[in-house]
N, C-alpha and C positions, 0 to 999 in steps of 0.2 A: 227591340227593332220591332218584329213583330203586332207587340203590343201597343207601338204607339203608333203603327201603318193602323188597327183596330181603331185607336181613338180618333184619330183625324176620319176616316171613312166613316165612322158614325156619327161623325161630327160634322159631317158633310149629309148624310142624309136625314140626322135631326133637323137641320135648319132647313133644308129643300123640303118636310113636310111641315113644317109653320109655315112657310110661303105658301104651298100649296092649299093647307087648313084657311091662309088669310084672305087667299083671292078665290074660295069655293064660297067665302062669306061675304066677299068685302060689296057683293048686289045687295045685301041687307040693308037694312034700317042702321042695325048696329050687328057691328062685324064679331066673326064670335072671340077674337081676340084682337083688344082693344090694339090703338096703335102702339101703345105708350108701354103696353105691356109686350108686344112683338118685339118692337127696338131694344127695351131690355135683356129681352133672350137671345135676339142675336149678335148682342152684345157680350154676353158670355161665351154663347159658342165659338166666339170668333177668338175670343183667349182659348178655348181649349182647340181650337186648330191651331190657334200659335204654337202653342205648348207642343202639339203632333211633329208641327215642322220643324219648332228648333231642336225636338227628341231625338229627330231621327241619325242615325249614324252615317258618320261624314267618312265611312268608309262607301259606302253605298248611296249614291250620287241618284238618290231615282226623283223622277219627277212629283212623288208624291211629295215633294218638300217643296216645290215650288207653287203646287198647287194647294196646298194645307196655308203656304203664307200670303198667296193672291185673293184666295177666300178670304181666309181671315183680317185682311185690309179692307174686303168688297163690304162683309157683312159688317165691321166694326162702323164705316162710312154710312151703311145705310140704314143701321139701327138709331145711328143717332140724329140723322136724319126725321125717321121716324117718332123718335121719342121730342121731336120740336116740333111737329107735327102734332102731335096726339096733344101737346100742352100747348097749343095757341100760337106760336113763336110765326108759325107759316099761313098767316090766313087767308091769302090772296087766294083765288081761283088758279093760279096757273103756278104760286109757289112749289108747292109739292112735284110738280114735274120737272120744271127748272131747276129744281134742287137737286133728282134722282137721277136726270137724263144723262151729264157726263160720265157717271159712277159706273152707271150702267153698260153707256156704250162704250166707254174704254175694258169695263172687263169681260164683254160679248165677242171683242177681237182680243183678248188679253189670253180669255181662256180658249179660243179658238184656235193659237199658238201651239195653248200645249197640247192641244185635241191632235192637232198635225204631227208634231214631234212625237205624243205618243204612238200615234199610228204607225209613223219609219223607224221607233227606235225600238220597237217588236215590244210594246208596252198597250196592246188592245183596250183592255179594261180600263188602265185609266184616259188613255185617249176619248173612251166614250164618256167617261164622265166628266170629263173637259167637256166634250163636247155637248154635251146634254145641259150641263150650268150653261154652257153658250148659249144655247138656244131659248131655257128657260130665259135670260136678260133680254136676247134680242125680243123673245116674242113680248117681255113688259115696255120694252123700248117701245114697239111699234102700239103697243097698247094707251100709250100718252097720246100719242099722235094720230089715233085712230079710233072712233068708236067700233067701231062695224067687230073687230076683234074684242070678243070675251072674255073679260078673265080667268074666265072656264079654260079657254088655250093657256097661259100663263099656268093655269093651278095644275095642269097635264102633263105638261114641261116639267112644272117642279117634282110632280110622283116620280116621272120616269128616273131625273136624278135620285129621288127617293129607291126606287128600286135599285138599279144601278149599284149604288154605293151600300145599300143594304146586302145586297148581292154577293160584292167585293167582300165587304167586314165580316159576312159567314162566311167564306171561304178561307179568309186571313184565319179567324176563332179556329173552325174547324182545326184545321193544318199548325194551328198553335198548342192544341188541348191534344189531339191524338200525334205531336210529333211528324206529322208531315206521312204519317199514313191513309189518311183519309182528304180532298183536296176536293173542292168544286173546280172542274173546268176553267180552264181560266186564269184562277188563282192561283198555283201553282210557285211556292217560292223559291225562282231559280236563283243557281251560285253565280257569284258574280264573274264578268269573264275577261279573258283578258283583251286588255285592247279597250275597254271600256274608261268610258272616262269617272275618274274620283277625283277625290277633294284634294290627294295630292296635286294634280297637273289642273284641277282648273275649278272657279270657284262656283259650287254649288249657290251660293244666296243671290249671285250678281244677279241672273236673270229675272228675281222676285223683284230686287233695286230696280231692272228698268221700268218692269211692269208697273213699276210705282211712277218716276218721271212720267208715263203715260198717265195715268191720273191725273195728278196736276196740271199736265200742258192741255188734258182734255177741257178741262171746266175753262180756261180761257180761249182756247178754238171753236168750243159750241158756243159763246159770245158770237164774236168774230164771224162766224157761217151764218148766226143767224138761229140757230139751233134755240136757245137761248134765248131768252128777251133780255135779260140784263143781271149782271155779278153782284149777289147781294148774299145775304149772312148764310143763306141753306148752300152757298159753296163752298162753305170755311170746314164744312165736317171730313170733306172728302179732300181739300187741303193739307189740312192737320194732322187726319189719317195716315197720307200720303209718309207727311213728316218725320209722326212719331212711329211708322212702321220704319223706313227707315234710318232709325239712327237705331234701330235693333238689328238692321241687316248691314251696318256697320258695326257694328259689336259680332257679329256673325261672322262678317268678313274677316274681321283679325282674330276670329278664332279659325279660319281657313288659310291662315297667314297669306294675305294679300293686303300687303297693307294701300299701297294704290289707289285700288276701289274702294275700298273702307274708307280713303279721304274723300274721293269721289263720292259716296253716297253720304256722306259729312254734308258735305256743302251744299251738295242739293237738296237738302234737308233744311238749310238756313233758309235758301229759297222759297220754300214749301210753306214755313213760318211765316214769315214777312208775306205772302200773298194772300196766306189766311189772314194773318193782322189787318193787310189792309184793306182787307173788305168788310171785316167784320168793324172798323176802325169808324164808319161814318155812321152804327148805328145811337151815337151816344156828341159826333161832333156833327154840325154841318156839310164841313167840309170834305173833298178828298185828299186822302193822305200826299206826302212828299215825299220823293224816297231821297238822303244823300247822296252826292252825287262822288265826293269824294272815298266813300266805301265804298262805290261800284266799278268805281274803275279800279280802285283799288284789287276788288274780287274779280273782274273781269282779267287784272294780271295774274292772279292767282290759279286761278282756272287754266289761263294760257300755259303757266309754269308747269302745274301738273299736268294736262294735256300732251305738253312734251315730252316729259319722262315718262307717262304712260302709253304714245308713242314705242320706245326703248322694248316694253312689256309684251304689248299689242294695239300695232298701228291702228286696229279697226277702233280698240276703245278711247285710243287715243284723236284721231280726229273727232268721233261723234264727243267727244267732250270739249271740242270746238266750236261746238252747236250750242254749249253754254256760256263762252264766253261772250259770244254771238248778241246772246241775251242779257246779258249783265248791261251791255252796252246800250241796247236799246232801252232799257229801262232810265241809264244813267240818261238817256238823250230826250228822254221823252216825260215831261213836266207831270202829268195822269197818272204814270207807272204801269203799275199794272193793268191801269184801266182805260189805257193808251192802245189804239189799233198797232203798233210796229212791235211792243213787244206779244202781243197776243201774235201777229204772222208768223213772227218767230217760235210761240208756244207750236205752233203747226206743224213747226219744222223738226222739234221736238220728237213730238207723239209720232212721228214718221217715222225721224231714226234710231228712237227708243223702238218701236215694236221690231225693226230691223233687226238689230244689234240684242235686244233681245232672245228672236229666233234663230241667232246662230251659238248665245252662248247655251238655249235649252238642247241645241242642236249637238254642240261638240262635248257637252255636259255628259250625254249617252249613249251617240253612236261611235261605231269603230272609227271610221271613216268623217274626217272632221273637215269644216270648212275653212277653208285655210284662212287666217289675219293677219296675214304680213311679219309674223314673229318669225319666224325663219329667215327670212330678206334682213330684218334688223341684226341678228346676232351674225349672219356670215360678213355684213358689212361691218360690223365693227367690230371682227375678227380680224381684219387687217388694218385696224388701227394699232398700235403701241400704247396709246396715251393713254383709252379708255376702255376698260375691261369690267363686262355685267358680272356683278355677283349674280350665283349661283351654286348648289350644293346643298348640304344639310345641314352646314352650318350658318346658314344664311337669316333668319330670325334666330339666332341662340342668343338667353338671354344671358343676364349681366348674372345671373347667380344660379344659372345651367339648369332652369327646370321652370317653363310656363307654355299656358295652353292657347298665347296671342300672341300674334306682332306686337312689333313696336309701334306705340300710335303717337311719336313725338308727332311728326308731318303734320297733321290733325290740330296737335294741339299749338305747334307754333303761330301756325293760319289763322285762328282761333282769334290769339294774341293780335294779330296783326288787322284781324275783321274789327273785335271791341275797340281798339287805341284808335283808330281811323274813324269810324264812327263818331266819335265824341269832336274830331273836329270840324264836325256841320255846326253851322251858323243859328242860331234860335234864341229866343226871350231864355234865359238863364233864370226866368220863375215856374215856365212854361214845362209840363211831363216831358215833351221830348218824344211822345209816344212812340211813334214811325223809327224813332232810333234806341229807342231803350231798348224794347220789348225784343225784336228777333236778331238784335243785333250783338247788344249787348251782354242782355241774358239770355239769349239760348245758345249764340257763337261764341262769346267770352267766357259764359257760365256753365251752362251745362254740357258742350262739347268738351272743353276744357276739363270737368268734373270727370268725365269719360276717359278723355285721355289719362288724368293725375291717376283714376284707379287700375289700369291697365298698366302703367309706368309701376303701380306699386305689384301688381301681380309679377312683373320680368323683376322682381330687385331693385328698380333704381329708388333707395327710399328719399332720399334731397329730393331729388324729380319728381317724383310724386308728391313730397309735401310743400314742393311749392307750386305746382298744378292749381292742386284742390286747393291751398289757400288763397291764390287768385281769382279760381273760379267764383268760392264763397263771397269773394271783397264783390267780384262783377255782376254778383246777383242780388248780394243784399244792398250796394250801393242803384242797381238796375231800378228795384222794386220799391225800392222807397222812394225815390227819383221819380218814378211812374205812379206813387201812389198817393202821392201832392204831398207828403212828409217830410221833403227835404224842401223847406218851404222859407220863409221869410226867418222862422224864430228857429233856426238849423244849427246857432252858434256852438251849444254846448257840447250835447248828446253826441251827434256825428262827429265833434271833435274828440270827445272822448273812444266814439268806435274807429276813429279813422288811427287816431294812436297805436291803441291795439292792433291792427295789423301792422303798423307801421314797426314796434319792435316786434313781433314774428319775420318780419321781413329786414328786421336785419340781422337774425339769428341767418334767416337764408343767405341773406350776403355774405356771413362770416364763414360758410360752410363750405361757402361755392367758390372762397380762395384756394380749396383743396378740389376742385371740380376739376372747373378749365374757366378759359379767362372767358367767351365764349358765354358762359351761365354769371357770369361773376357779373357782368357788363349788361344780360337780361335782367336779373334781381334788380340791378343799380338802377337800371331805368322805369325798371317800376314803383323802387321808390320814387324816383320823378314823379308818379304819377301820385303817388298816394300824400305827394307833401303838395302837390293841387289841389286835391280834394280838402286837405287841411286847410289851405290857405284860403281857400273856398268859404268852408265853413264858420272862416272868423271874418269874415268879410273883407279879405287883407290880399287877397289872390291882384297880381302887378297884370297888367294887360300882356296876353299875347303869352305868358308863362306856359298857362292849358294848352294850348297848341302846339308850340314847345316838346314840351315833356310826352304828349303822344304819338308825337313822329318821330323822336329818338328814336322811344319804346318801339313802335312801328316796326320802324326800315332795325332796328336791332332782333326784332322777331324775325322781318322774313328774313336777314342772313340766315337764322336760324334754322329757317323753315325750309332755305335752300341747302343747308346742308348737312340738315338729315335727310332732304329728298338723295343729295349725294351719295353721300355714306350707305344711305339704304339700297339704292342702284349699282353705282360702281366699286370696285375694287381698288381700297388705296381712298387715300383721302382728301378728294378735290378742292374741298372747303375747308379748308381747318379750326377744328373749336378752340385751336389753344390747349396747351399741359397748364398744369394747375400751377396758381401763381405763387403759393404757401406750399412748402416741401414738409411734412417733420419730420426733425434732424436724431439721430441717435445712432446704438448702434443697432448696425443691422439695419436700419430703416430705410423701406423700398426694394430691399435686396430680394425678397424672396415671397412672392404670390400665390395664396390659396386657388388650386385650380375646381373651376364646377363643371361636373360633365357628368349629363346626363346617362341616369343607367339604363334608360329603354334602349341604346345603340351599344351593340359588341365592339364597336371600335372606342367607348368609353371605357367599360371591362377592360378592355388588353391595356389601352394606358396605365388605367390605375394598377395592373398586373406587374409593368414595367416599373410602374414607382415603389412599388413594394419588392419588388426586387434589385431595385438600386439601393437598396434601403430607407427606402420611405414609411411616413406612418399617414393612412386617411383613415375618413368618415365612409364607412356604407350604408346602406342600411341590409336589414335583413327583413322575416320572419315576422318580428316584435320590433322592437327599436332599433335605433342608430346607435354602430359599436365602434369601435374606433379599434384599427387593425394593426400589425406586423407580421414582414412571413419572419418564419421561424429558423429559416434558415441566413439571417442577419442579426447576427447578436444584436447589435450595435445597435439597430429600428428595435429590439423588443426593448434595451433600457431606453432606448429615446422615447416611445409610446409611455413608458412607465414614469416618467420624470416630467414629461407632456403633463400628464392626468392626475400626480401628484397624490400617486394611488395609499388607500389605506393600507393597514394590515389586514385588517377584516374584511375586506372585499377583495382578495388578490386577481390576476387578471387568467384568464382560462384559454383553455388551445379548443383552436375548430378545425373539423377534417371535412373534406366533399365525400368518403367514402372509407370505408373498413379496409379498402387493399391498400391505404397509406400507413396503417399500421399493420400489413401483412409480415413483414421481416420481423415482428417483434409480437407476433401473433401467441405465440409459446409461452411468454410473459403473462400471460391473462390466464385465468381460470375458465373452462368453459362455460362456466353458466354465466361470466359475465359476459365473454362473445355472445352466448347466445342471445343475453339481453338485448346487449346495445346493438345486435340488427335487430332485434323486433322493436326496437323503441326508438329508431333514427329514421329516415329522416323527421325532425319532429324540434317546436320548441322544446324539449327536456336535455337538460346539462345533465351531467353523470356526474356526481364525486369518485371518483376510485383511487385507490390506491395506489399512491408514488412505488414508481420504481425502476430499474434498469430500463423499463422500455420508453420512458422521455429523455436516455441518451442520445434514443436513436434519429430523433425529431430536426438537429442538429443546433440546438442554441446554446451548446455550451457554457461558460458561465453566466449568461442572462438569463440560465432557467432557474436560477431561484426567486426571479422574479414571477414565476407563471406559479401559482399556486399555493399551496405549503408545506413543508417540512415532511409531513404525512401523507398529504390528496393533492389531484389534480380533477378539476373541471376540467369537461371536453362535451363536444358534440355536434352533430352534424345538422346545419340548419335543413328547415325545409323550405326554401328560397333559390332559384334557377338562378338568380343573378349573382346568389353570395358562392352556391357550388361552384358553378360556372369559374369565377375567382381562383377561389381554393383550387381549383382543376388547374390552372393557369402558374401560381407562383406555389402551391404544395401548402401542409399545415402552416396555420397562421397563428400569432397571438389574440386573444382581443379583448376587450375592456370595453366597458359601457362610456360612450362621447362625451362625458362632460365631467366637472372636476370632482371630486370624491365629496358625498356631501350635498350633490344637489341633485338637483327631478333627472329623471330618464330625458334624452331626445329624442323629438317625435319627428322633425322635421331637419331637411338639408341645413337649412338658412340656423335653427340654432346651434348645430355642430360648430358653422362658424362664427355663430355669436358667442359660446362659451369658449372655444378654444382658438381661435382665431389663427393664426400663423404659424401655431404651433404643430397643425397637420397640414401634411405637404400636397393634399389634395381632397374633395369630398364627391364623392358620386350620389349624386341625386336623384332622390327616384321619389319626392314629395311627400305626403306625410304617410308614416307608418302606421301598416295593418293594423296594429295593437298597440295601444298606449302603457303597456307592463309588461317588463322584461320576463326572463324565459321560468321554466319552472325548473326549482335545481332538486336534484335527488341525489340523496346519499347512500352509494353503493357499497362502500367501506366493508361492510357484513353481511352482503347478497350469498356469499356461499354460504351460510346458517341462516338464509332466507330472510334476511332482515333486511327492509331498504326502512331510510330517515325520510323529512324533508325538510329544507335547510329554507327553501321561498316558494311560495306555492304561487304560480303563476299564473297562463292561462289554460294549461291541463291542468285538470281535477285530480284529486288523489284516487279517486277510484278508479281512473283509467290505467295511471301507472300501477296500481295493488295488480289490476286485469293483467295487462300486459306479464306481473311477471309471475303470477298463476300460470299461464300458459305456456312461459319458458319452462317451468320448474316440472311441470306434466308432460314436457317433450323432454 
């Protein structure tokens, strides 16, 4: 964490130093750093700052996260504009000024908000650094409007940023290298205080997303207020930088388990791409683009529904989102869209509201005393209702297969299906590229964001849903880019038809599989088949009048219902809007009677539940310090036999015994030789399995007749694992029988999903710990002749022979 802080601070200092050199030399005929080179360097540093902000630990929601992400967005847009100016794309005398001022003005205010919160929340150096960058941006804005303020003043401001950031970075580096022994005043790393905001109680990335809303709104505010003379190509970098970064904030919000704000940022990013494309469109078309009214009406409805549900989580955020409802309505009512004064007036309201809500988020993340957002009043109101009860607790975002770093993204994905389908209802010439419809609404909304949702669904273990989302996103992207690129022209019959038929075949498989999932998904996939059929009929010039509109409306309505159902299920307990059960159920012996539980290993309650299952005679897959294993309690002979039967154990790979400490063998200590006992004490806990002579000590474990399945008639392998989760489980259950969690002859399992894939419902539960720390099994050491000083190796795993021999030598000397 300290290393990433140093990277971010050094990146800020390096960027400020570049800008200081640029403004000091700008009075010359040939500046020291050419405009194009400076732009490329700022883009590189913006990527470095974004990396530092993302890699910051979620456990310590420092203002440095927001500072790094905000400056990264500033320098990315700034860098692109410098590259455009250096390449002669902005030839007019005032073009560079009109292009730069909206972004600089936004970040002057945004960084000032960061500085205020830094001073209020006991982070003075971060506050000072943000204030210095804000002052430098303000000086640059003043320089563009007044020649009396020379560029040297701007250079001095950037130099002060460089000095403050360098001091802060130097202090963190000294603290890191000396392990806290040497620290410059004000740079000491403080322990997290109780009561401070954290990622568990607040989304630390929400403030950065709100500041990006200010950036896009500022472009249109400046035009309305007369600060800039016109809207043109130079403003596109700000809008698209805000859109790209807001998609990143959307992903980070899913990482912070904030579904509703992540969905809101996904929605607003679409508006930013649409605004940027509308400003870019007149460069090759003489007229200004027109926006599809049905789409914007539907978009305003989606915003309104999301705002309603967001009010239940935070009324302030919900009310804030209503401003975007007004914005979409204003765009729908204005023929000129983003170029009209009505939407630009709403953009002023968005700018002000975003600044206020961002200030609240910034303050509440770090401060002890929170600014009230009304959440408590909503919870108290709903507590009186017997019908609606908010979903809360640790299992709120529990994934399908028990382990995921992301919340569910299905709400955004269904909404993108609604947007893409209703965008196609816009009238127009079928031979035209439908540019304003295709790029922002179909490619971005239906393609890119749906691909994001499919990736998150795959991470959460939803294989069928993720496959469908990814397939549909690919089809939207290919169709959109092909239509826009002019390839979808009059000679489109054969090649387009072949591609569409291929998509229909894949979707037919998804439709078939959705029969075993639920009714909503069956109708969702079937409705998309109707759209694919309309594409096919259009490709062969056999499309009936009105069929394409009907198909897209059906798909849009089904997607809207799924959107509402996903929102309701993620907000309220119980199923408010049913998705329906599977239409087809597999029949057979025991079908549907058992279900393998997937429980996250990081929770103590999960370990306790696994222990209860083992004590009741179940078998479970668990993570260890090597690979995943299948276990059963020694105290349940029936479970030991069940594990042997489900594993199809081979005679040359017998099952082994695991204990949590030698105290569990204390009653039988007299049956072991002193050398062997000392060797076990020295070797464990570790990934070393010791093969020891079989004897009467096995009877003390309570396996009875099932003991024949463990080890061989001459020996038994036993181990104490070096894994806290596993040893805690054995403490609760007692000694356990262990075998690898895969059918005999197959490769070891290194992920909890592999346990379920290979053994299925033959196990009662899987303790999910993600990927294994090692990809090979333990080291097996033959100790049957240890009393004569000899040991042998059955299989060498992660412990080298030399280490085992060294342990034996030390024990023998003892």
